[in-house]
N, C-alpha and C positions, 0 to 999 in steps of 0.2 A: 937109522938105528932106532929101535923102539924104546919107549920109556920103561923103567923098572917099576912096575906096579904089582903089588902083592894083595892077597886076600886080607881084608881088614882095613886097607887104606881108606881114608876119607878124602874125597875130592870135591872141589867146587867147579861146576860146569858153567859155561857161558850163558846158556839158555836155561831158564827155570822149568821145572816140572809144572804141569797144569795146576797143582795144588799151591804153587807159589814158591816152593823151596828149590834151591839150586845146589844143595849139598847131598852127596850120595856116598854110600859105603860099597866097596867092591866086595862081592860075595863069591865070585868065581873068575878065574883068569884063563887065558888061552887065546885062541884065534878070536873067539867071541867072549865078551865079558858079561857077567850078570851083575847089575848094580841095583841097590835098594835105596829108595828115597828115605831120608832120615825123618821127614815130617809125617808122611802118610803110610810108609811101609810098602808102597808099590814096588814090585821088582820088574825089571826090564832087561832084555838082552840087547847088546850093542856090539858092533864089530870093533876090533882093536883100533883100526885106522880112524873110525869116526869118533871113538872115545878120546884118543890122543889129541885129535884136532880140537875137540870141544872142552878139554880141561883148561880151566883158568888158573887154578893153583891146587897144590896138594896140601890139605890142611893137617892131616895126621898120617904119618908113615909108620907102618909096621916094620920093625927091624929085621925079622927073619921071615922068609917065605914059609907059608903053611902048606902042608900036603893036602 
């Protein structure tokens, strides 16, 4: 069963981005996710399976899914 992740959620990943930050905002959901580093603003595409495996915790959860 996949995690309930919505656009706007803030997640902490296990491995940090090269800029040293490990907190990301989810910008797009689906089979692939677009995440944005909250420190440097770099955006990256990551598969759902890889993202779910690498999430350490969900820091901020959006209540309603956005279209």
